[in-house]
NUFI-132927 format. One record per residue: x, y, z of N, C-alpha, C, CB in turn. Coordinates in steps of 0.02 Angstrom, whole numbers, padded with zeros to 5 digits, always signed. Atoms other than C-alpha are relative to their C-alpha. Glycine has a CB too. Layout:
N
XYZXYZXYZXYZ
...
//
This chain:
196
+00044-00059+00001-00001+00001+00000+00045+00061+00000-00049+00000+00061
-00040-00062+00000+00070+00170-00043-00012+00040+00061-00016+00042-00061
+00007-00034-00063+00101+00286+00105-00057+00048+00001+00061+00034+00016
+00051-00048+00004-00025+00411+00045-00074-00032-00013+00019+00050-00056
+00063+00030+00019-00161+00282+00005-00041-00008+00066+00013-00070-00036
+00044+00002-00056-00308+00293+00124-00024-00071+00007-00059+00049-00008
+00025+00072-00010-00353+00121+00201-00068-00014-00029-00003-00016+00074
+00064+00015+00029-00496+00034+00119-00057+00011+00045-00002-00067-00023
+00054-00005-00048-00599+00025+00273-00017+00071+00017+00017-00038+00062
+00012-00067-00018-00574+00208+00312-00039+00035-00057+00065+00035+00016
+00034-00030+00055-00632+00257+00137-00076-00020+00004+00032-00023-00069
+00071+00022-00003-00792+00154+00160-00036+00034+00058-00003-00077+00007
+00031-00034-00059-00825+00229+00334-00014+00073-00017+00047-00004+00062
+00011-00069+00018-00805+00402+00260-00061+00008-00045+00062+00027-00034
+00057-00002+00043-00941+00359+00137-00062-00022+00039+00011-00044-00061
+00056+00019-00044-01050+00300+00282-00024-00071-00011-00058+00048-00010
+00018+00068+00012-01044+00118+00237+00017-00044+00057+00033-00024-00061
-00019+00052-00049-01048-00027+00360+00035-00055-00037-00062-00027+00039
-00036+00057+00030-00930-00171+00328-00051-00052-00025+00050-00032+00051
+00041+00056+00027-01011-00304+00216-00062+00025-00029-00016-00051+00052
+00064-00027+00028-01154-00190+00160+00011+00024-00069-00029+00057+00044
-00009-00027+00070-01182-00138-00023+00023+00069-00002-00063-00004-00038
-00025-00068+00015-01102+00015-00091-00063+00048+00003+00037+00003-00073
+00055-00046-00009-01207+00168-00047-00019+00031-00069+00018+00055+00053
+00025-00029+00059-01317+00219-00193-00065+00032+00017-00007-00052-00056
+00063-00039-00018-01452+00354-00182-00061-00044-00018-00003+00071-00040
+00060+00041+00009-01621+00270-00167-00035+00012-00069-00048+00015+00057
+00033-00017+00063-01688+00358-00322+00046-00002-00061-00029+00069+00004
-00044+00003+00056-01532+00332-00427-00010-00063-00042+00070+00004+00023
+00005+00062+00039-01542+00209-00573+00054-00048+00019+00003+00013-00075
-00054+00052-00015-01448+00045-00538+00009-00041-00063-00020-00049+00063
-00016+00041+00061-01359-00050-00670+00017-00071+00022+00061+00032-00043
-00016+00071-00014-01308-00234-00680+00057-00003+00050+00019-00039-00066
-00057+00004-00042-01145-00197-00594-00016+00016+00076+00052+00048-00027
+00022-00011-00071-01232-00125-00438-00024-00066+00033-00059+00051+00002
+00026+00064-00028-01319-00292-00413+00059-00050+00010-00056-00032-00048
-00059+00042-00004-01154-00381-00447+00038+00014+00066+00045+00012-00061
-00035-00019-00061-01064-00282-00310-00037-00020+00063+00011+00074+00002
+00040+00016-00061-01206-00304-00185-00001-00074+00013-00072+00025-00006
-00001+00075-00008-01202-00490-00216+00065-00026+00030-00011-00034-00069
-00065+00026-00020-01019-00508-00184+00029+00030+00065+00047+00011-00053
-00022-00031-00060-00994-00390-00036-00005-00046+00064-00041+00062+00009
+00005+00042-00059-01061-00511+00092+00047-00062-00003-00072-00023+00008
-00045+00059+00011-00951-00650+00017+00073+00022+00012-00008-00031-00073
-00067-00027-00008-00793-00542+00012-00005+00066+00038+00035+00009-00068
+00010-00062-00041-00812-00414+00156+00053+00054-00015+00003-00017+00077
-00051-00052+00014-00647-00331+00110-00001+00029-00068+00066-00026+00012
+00007-00024+00068-00703-00298-00066-00014+00075-00002-00056-00037-00036
+00012-00076+00007-00689-00110-00112-00053+00006-00056+00070+00044-00020
+00052-00004+00051-00853-00078-00202+00013+00051-00054-00065+00013+00031
-00019-00049+00053-00784+00071-00297+00048-00031-00050+00032+00064+00032
-00047+00033+00048-00638-00028-00367-00036-00055-00042+00060-00033+00040
+00035+00055+00036-00748-00179-00408-00052+00027-00050-00036-00046+00050
+00050-00031+00045-00884-00066-00484+00033+00028-00060-00040+00056+00034
-00032-00031+00056-00763+00030-00593+00031-00053-00048+00054+00048+00025
-00034+00051+00038-00663-00121-00654-00055-00041-00037+00045-00046+00046
+00052+00040+00030-00822-00221-00688-00034+00038-00057-00051-00021+00054
+00031-00042+00054-00900-00078-00788+00044+00006-00058-00017+00070+00025
-00045-00003+00060-00743-00059-00894-00001-00063-00038+00071+00015+00020
+00002+00064+00034-00744-00243-00930-00065-00009-00041+00006-00057+00052
+00064+00009+00037-00929-00245-00978-00005+00049-00060-00062+00011+00049
+00001-00048+00058-00908-00092-01090+00049-00028-00057+00026+00076+00025
-00043+00028+00047-00759-00175-01174-00034-00057-00038+00061-00024+00034
+00036+00056+00034-00864-00330-01209-00053+00027-00044-00031-00048+00051
+00052-00028+00042-01005-00224-01273+00025+00028-00066-00035+00055+00038
-00030-00028+00063-00895-00131-01396+00025-00052-00044+00057+00047+00015
-00024+00057+00042-00818-00293-01453-00059-00035-00036+00039-00053+00044
+00058+00028+00032-00991-00364-01490-00028+00042-00056-00051-00011+00051
+00024-00044+00051-01041-00212-01585+00044-00004-00060-00005+00071+00026
-00047+00006+00057-00883-00224-01688-00010-00063-00038+00071+00003+00024
+00014+00064+00032-00915-00409-01723-00057+00001-00043-00008-00050+00048
+00060-00004+00037-01088-00377-01781+00010+00047-00061-00056+00023+00044
-00019-00050+00055-01025-00229-01886+00039-00036-00057+00046+00059+00030
-00037+00034+00053-00902-00341-01974-00042-00049-00039+00060-00036+00030
+00046+00045+00036-01036-00467-02014-00044+00039-00049-00044-00038+00049
+00042-00041+00046-01149-00330-02085+00035+00023-00062-00026+00059+00036
-00038-00025+00057-01008-00268-02196+00039-00058-00034+00049+00057+00023
-00032+00056+00029-00950-00444-02239+00075+00002+00000-00023-00008-00067
-00072-00006-00011-00778-00419-02171+00023-00047+00054+00019+00072+00018
-00031+00039-00051-00667-00538-02078+00036+00050+00043+00046-00056-00028
-00030-00046-00043-00584-00460-01928+00072+00020-00026+00002-00029+00070
-00068-00014+00022-00408-00474-02003-00004+00046-00065+00039-00070-00015
+00008-00046+00059-00476-00388-02162-00010+00072+00024-00062-00023-00046
+00012-00065-00026-00542-00242-02062+00060+00030+00030-00053-00002+00049
-00061-00023-00035-00382-00229-01961+00050+00026-00054+00033-00058+00044
-00047-00020+00051-00278-00220-02122-00023+00064-00035+00009-00054-00051
+00023-00062+00030-00390-00090-02202+00009+00057+00048-00073-00006-00019
-00009-00051-00049-00386+00008-02040+00070+00028+00006-00022-00024+00063
-00067-00022-00006-00198+00012-02028+00022+00035-00066+00046-00060+00018
-00016-00034+00066-00185+00057-02214-00032+00070+00000-00029-00044-00064
+00030-00067-00004-00309+00200-02189+00036+00044+00049-00072-00005+00021
-00038-00041-00051-00208+00257-02038+00065+00026-00028+00015-00042+00062
-00059-00024+00031-00059+00280-02154-00016+00042-00059+00043-00054-00019
+00021-00046+00053-00158+00393-02265-00025-00037-00065+00060+00046-00018
+00025+00039+00057-00219+00252-02380+00051-00028-00042-00042+00039-00041
-00057+00022+00040-00048+00208-02446+00058-00021+00044+00022+00053-00047
-00057+00024-00043+00093+00105-02373+00037-00059-00038-00028-00026+00072
-00038+00057+00024+00228-00024-02415-00021-00062+00042+00078+00013+00005
+00018+00058-00037+00188-00203-02366+00043-00009+00061+00005-00060-00042
-00043+00007-00059+00334-00200-02243-00026+00047+00057+00076+00016-00018
+00027-00044-00050+00254-00052-02154-00062-00028+00028-00012+00069-00028
+00061+00032-00025+00087-00142-02140+00018-00058+00045-00044-00025-00058
-00021+00054-00041+00178-00293-02074+00023+00022+00070+00054-00038-00036
-00022-00029-00063+00256-00186-01940-00060+00022+00042+00048+00059-00013
+00058-00024-00036+00091-00103-01896-00043-00057+00029-00041+00043-00044
+00042+00055-00018+00000-00268-01886+00038-00053+00043-00027-00031-00064
-00043+00047-00040+00145-00356-01796-00007-00072-00030-00021+00000+00078
+00006+00062+00035+00145-00492-01928+00063-00014-00041-00061+00001-00045
-00053+00017+00048+00271-00581-02036-00020+00022-00069+00015-00076+00000
+00016-00027+00066+00285-00510-02213-00043-00048-00041+00063+00017-00036
+00039+00052+00036+00217-00676-02285-00073+00002+00015+00026-00070+00016
+00070-00002-00023+00061-00662-02180-00037+00062-00030-00001+00002+00079
+00032-00060+00027+00029-00486-02242-00012-00010-00075+00045+00064+00013
+00013+00012+00072+00051-00542-02424-00065-00039-00011+00059-00038-00031
+00058+00041+00005-00086-00671-02397-00064+00045+00010+00003-00058+00053
+00056-00044-00013-00204-00537-02325-00011+00048-00062+00013+00040+00066
+00008-00045+00054-00168-00418-02468-00025-00035-00062+00064+00035-00013
+00028+00041+00057-00201-00556-02599-00077-00003+00003+00030-00073+00002
+00072+00008-00011-00374-00578-02523-00035+00067-00011-00016-00028+00070
+00030-00066+00008-00412-00392-02513+00002+00026-00069+00032+00047+00043
-00009-00022+00072-00350-00362-02688-00054-00034-00041+00074-00018-00030
+00054+00039+00038-00471-00497-02753-00066+00031+00010-00004-00074+00021
+00062-00030-00017-00612-00408-02666-00004+00072-00025-00010-00002+00073
+00001-00066+00024-00563-00246-02746+00010+00056+00052-00062+00009-00032
-00009-00049-00054-00522-00161-02581+00068+00035+00001-00009-00035+00066
-00066-00031+00006-00337-00127-02613+00028-00016-00068+00048-00023+00056
-00037+00015+00064-00222-00117-02762+00073+00007+00015-00022+00049-00060
-00071-00001-00004-00038-00147-02774+00031+00022-00066+00026-00068+00019
-00036-00030+00057+00076-00054-02892+00072+00015+00015-00034+00062-00022
-00067-00017-00013+00260-00019-02915+00008+00069+00026+00040-00009-00059
-00014-00065-00026+00330+00127-02818+00024+00047-00057+00051-00005+00056
-00020-00048+00053+00354+00284-02925+00074+00022+00011-00047+00064+00000
-00068-00018-00016+00520+00315-02835+00049-00054-00003+00004+00029+00063
-00042+00059+00003+00587+00140-02831-00038-00059-00026+00029-00017+00068
+00042+00051+00035+00521+00011-02954+00005-00068+00033+00021-00006-00074
-00009+00064-00034+00585-00130-02845-00049-00006+00057+00071-00007+00025
+00049+00001-00057+00461-00081-02706-00070+00002-00026+00011+00060+00048
+00069+00003+00016+00276-00108-02707-00038+00045+00050-00025-00074+00001
+00042-00040-00041+00148+00012-02641-00071-00025+00004+00000+00069-00024
+00072+00023-00009-00021-00039-02570-00044+00059+00011-00008-00049+00060
+00047-00056-00007-00166+00081-02589-00069-00024+00013+00000+00043-00061
+00072+00012-00008-00345+00084-02531-00036+00022-00064-00029+00039+00064
+00043-00021+00058-00468+00084-02675-00061+00037+00028-00024-00063-00044
+00062-00034-00022-00628+00185-02671-00045-00050+00037-00039+00031-00062
+00043+00048-00031-00724+00026-02626+00029-00019+00070-00008-00062-00045
-00031+00016-00065-00601-00017-02486-00011+00056+00050+00075-00013-00008
+00011-00057-00044-00612+00156-02411-00074+00006+00020+00024+00066-00034
+00072-00006-00016-00802+00160-02421-00021-00056+00049-00043-00005-00066
+00015+00053-00044-00811-00009-02334+00026+00009+00066+00023-00060-00026
-00030-00015-00065-00692+00038-02200-00035+00058+00038+00074+00018-00009
+00033-00058-00030-00777+00206-02169-00071-00020+00024-00004+00059-00052
+00066+00024-00021-00946+00119-02161+00001-00034+00065-00029-00045-00050
-00008+00038-00062-00890+00002-02026+00021+00047+00059+00053-00058-00011
-00024-00047-00052-00803+00146-01932-00058+00044+00021+00061+00045-00025
+00055-00040-00014-00963+00247-01941-00045-00033+00051-00036+00016-00062
+00045+00039-00048-01065+00113-01851+00034-00004+00066-00015-00074-00027
-00034+00006-00066-00932+00090-01716+00001+00069+00033+00074-00027-00009
-00004-00070-00030-00913+00280-01693-00070+00022+00026+00027+00053-00055
+00066-00021-00017-01101+00302-01684-00016-00029+00073-00054-00026-00056
+00015+00029-00069-01113+00178-01534+00042+00029+00051+00011-00076+00001
-00042-00032-00049-00964+00257-01449-00030+00071+00022+00074+00007-00029
+00027-00065-00014-01044+00428-01466-00067-00006+00039-00010+00038-00064
+00063+00009-00035-01212+00363-01407+00010-00011+00076-00038-00059-00030
-00011+00017-00072-01141+00294-01243+00037+00056+00033+00039-00066+00008
-00038-00056-00032-01015+00431-01205-00041+00066-00001+00068+00011-00037
+00040-00058+00006-01143+00555-01259-00049+00013+00057-00035-00004-00061
+00041-00011-00062-01240+00533-01094+00037+00048+00046-00015-00069+00039
-00038-00045-00039-01100+00639-01021+00006+00068-00032+00067-00028+00012
-00008-00069+00027-01082+00825-01039+00074+00009-00021-00021+00056+00053
-00071-00008+00020-00920+00898-01112+00052-00001+00056+00006+00064-00036
-00046+00000-00056-00841+00929-00943+00009-00072+00032-00027+00049+00053
-00002+00069-00030-00885+00753-00884+00044-00044-00046-00075-00031+00008
-00040+00040+00047-00809+00680-01042+00075+00013+00011-00021+00015-00073
-00068-00016-00013-00648+00774-01009+00025-00031+00065+00008+00072+00000
-00019+00028-00064-00645+00717-00829+00008-00078-00006-00053+00018+00054
-00005+00071+00010-00678+00534-00878+00065-00015-00036-00060-00025-00040
-00060+00012+00040-00538+00543-01011+00062+00009+00046+00004+00051-00062
-00059-00015-00044-00417+00619-00881+00010-00057+00049-00009+00068+00040
-00002+00050-00048-00460+00488-00751+00028-00069-00030-00072-00008+00029
-00023+00061+00035-00438+00343-00875+00072+00004-00022-00044-00013-00061
-00072-00009+00021-00271+00419-00935+00044-00017+00062+00014+00077-00026
-00038+00014-00062-00207+00410-00753+00003-00076+00015-00033+00038+00060
+00000+00070-00011-00259+00229-00740+00048-00035-00052-00074-00026-00004
-00040+00030+00052-00178+00188-00907+00074+00013+00011-00021+00027-00067
-00071-00013-00015-00015+00273-00858+00028-00048+00052+00009+00071+00025
-00020+00046-00054-00008+00165-00702+00011-00070-00031-00055-00002+00058
-00008+00067+00033-00035+00008-00813+00063-00002-00046-00065-00017-00043
-00057+00000+00047+00099+00063-00936+00065+00007+00035-00007+00056-00049
-00064+00001-00035+00227+00081-00799+00033-00070+00005-00011+00028+00069
-00024+00071-00007+00242-00110-00792+00032-00021-00069-00062-00051+00022
-00032+00018+00063+00369-00158-00927-00023-00068-00027+00074+00000+00008
+00023+00068+00021+00295-00334-00929-00063+00001-00039-00010-00046+00059
+00061-00006+00037+00131-00269-01003+00015+00000-00075-00037+00062+00021
-00010+00000+00072+00113-00303-01189-00006+00069-00032-00048-00047-00032
+00009-00061+00038+00129-00165-01317-00074+00014-00015+00040-00005-00066
+00065-00013+00010-00034-00076-01325-00021+00008-00071-00017+00054+00037
//
């Protein structure tokens, strides 16, 4: 425990909670699934911090929700996940990149990227052509169809993100972002964590 960290029990007492009782929620406040989850586990794990459990559980549930939206979106646009990822990385480079750059971005072997590009080229989503500066190099470009498909999928995902985060006002969004940044910085301090 860090020297400045307030003991868990003291934090709960400051909120007016008794040990083993559910986290204090205003009687008229809407309750979500996580509130019931925390209330169910507090008697089983009396030392459980309801704020930590509530925050972590909600982050997990939101992550699962966005993943499901993405999976359905890919089905709707008839895209495999690896196809979307490749289009996304290519779009992130301005719609044009060398295969080696895509391999680096996707953390894949060059041969694996070649297979992905073959399939995307057959679908008319990308085109490969010799570089204008070095004929030995190949440049991969998004086609109009590829960009349209990628943007369509991104619009669906973005709409759901805006719908959920949109329940917060501008200042609340900034506060949420700042708080999550602090948590992420703590996670990134551990060199054992994988590259984000």
